[in-house]
C-alpha positions as CSV (number, residue, x, y, z in Angstrom):
1,M,0.0,0.0,0.0
2,S,2.8,2.4,0.7
3,A,4.2,1.9,-2.8
4,S,1.0,3.2,-4.3
5,V,1.3,6.4,-2.1
6,A,5.0,6.9,-3.1
7,L,4.3,6.5,-6.8
8,P,2.5,9.8,-7.3
9,V,5.2,11.6,-5.3
10,A,7.9,10.0,-7.5
11,D,5.9,10.9,-10.6
12,H,5.6,14.5,-9.5
13,R,9.3,14.7,-8.7
14,L,10.2,13.3,-12.1
15,A,7.9,15.8,-13.8
16,V,9.6,18.7,-11.8
17,L,13.0,17.4,-12.9
18,L,12.0,17.1,-16.5
19,R,10.6,20.7,-16.5
20,R,13.9,22.0,-15.0
21,Y,15.9,20.0,-17.6
22,E,13.8,21.4,-20.5
23,D,14.3,25.0,-19.1
24,I,18.0,24.5,-18.8
25,L,18.2,23.2,-22.4
26,A,15.9,25.9,-23.8
27,N,18.2,28.5,-22.2
28,S,21.4,26.8,-23.3
29,C,20.8,26.3,-27.0
30,P,24.1,26.8,-28.9
31,A,24.0,29.0,-32.0
32,F,25.1,27.2,-35.2
33,S,24.2,27.9,-38.8
34,D,21.8,25.7,-40.7
35,A,24.7,24.1,-42.5
36,E,26.5,23.5,-39.2
37,W,23.4,21.9,-37.7
38,S,23.2,19.6,-40.8
39,A,26.8,18.6,-40.4
40,L,26.4,18.0,-36.7
41,S,23.3,15.9,-37.3
42,E,24.9,13.8,-40.0
43,A,28.1,13.4,-37.9
44,L,26.0,12.0,-35.0
45,A,23.4,10.1,-37.0
46,D,24.9,6.7,-36.3
47,I,25.9,7.4,-32.7
48,N,23.8,6.2,-29.8
49,L,23.4,9.5,-28.0
50,E,21.5,7.8,-25.1
51,E,24.7,6.1,-23.9
52,T,25.9,7.4,-20.5
53,D,29.2,8.8,-21.9
54,A,27.8,10.3,-25.1
55,L,28.2,13.9,-23.9
56,R,31.7,13.2,-22.7
57,R,32.7,11.9,-26.1
58,L,30.7,14.4,-28.1
59,Y,33.6,16.6,-29.2
60,A,35.9,13.7,-30.2
61,T,33.0,12.0,-32.0
62,V,32.0,15.0,-34.0
63,C,35.6,15.9,-34.9
64,H,36.3,12.3,-36.1
65,E,33.0,12.0,-38.1
66,I,33.3,15.4,-39.8
67,Q,36.8,14.5,-40.9
68,R,36.0,10.9,-41.8
69,R,32.9,11.8,-43.8
70,G,34.2,15.0,-45.3
71,L,31.2,16.9,-43.9
72,D,32.9,20.2,-44.0
73,G,33.1,20.0,-47.8
74,K,29.6,18.6,-48.2
75,W,28.0,21.3,-46.0
76,H,30.5,24.1,-46.9
77,I,31.4,24.8,-43.3
78,D,34.7,25.8,-41.6
79,A,35.4,22.6,-39.6
80,R,38.1,24.2,-37.5
81,A,35.9,27.1,-36.5
82,L,33.0,24.7,-35.7
83,M,35.3,22.4,-33.6
84,H,36.6,25.5,-31.7
85,R,33.1,26.6,-30.9
86,L,32.1,23.0,-30.0
87,G,35.0,22.7,-27.7
88,G,33.9,25.7,-25.8
89,L,30.4,24.5,-25.1
90,S,29.2,24.1,-21.5
91,R,27.7,20.7,-20.5
92,A,24.2,22.2,-20.7
93,E,24.9,23.5,-24.2
94,E,26.2,20.0,-25.2
95,A,23.0,18.5,-23.8
96,A,20.9,21.0,-25.8
97,L,22.9,20.2,-28.9
98,V,22.3,16.4,-28.5
99,E,18.5,17.0,-27.9
100,I,18.3,19.2,-31.0
101,V,20.2,16.7,-33.1
102,E,18.0,13.9,-31.9
103,F,14.9,16.0,-32.9
104,R,16.4,16.7,-36.3
105,L,17.1,13.0,-36.8
106,G,13.5,12.2,-35.8
107,R,14.5,10.4,-32.6
108,G,13.4,13.0,-30.1
109,R,10.8,15.7,-29.4
110,G,13.2,18.6,-29.3
111,I,13.3,21.5,-26.9
């Protein structure tokens, strides 16, 4: 019986945490051009972004994939400038980037 009482409290707490997370992401959206978003999305298309260490590996993964796939030429972007900006993102900005990419790839609901 106590489990049924605790469940609504847990549901409420989860809802509060999700609203806070959405607010953090909405206020941490990094600014990239449409071409840069396309390159980032393509670079991360085959990556499981739900893995625990996906954010920790984000910079290295994007650098590798942009170079390996020649995405800078395909999307006409300055890869060095993009990598420099990507390397300066906060963890919240990285999380927002991942959520936006997931949405662009049709795997998430966006922010």
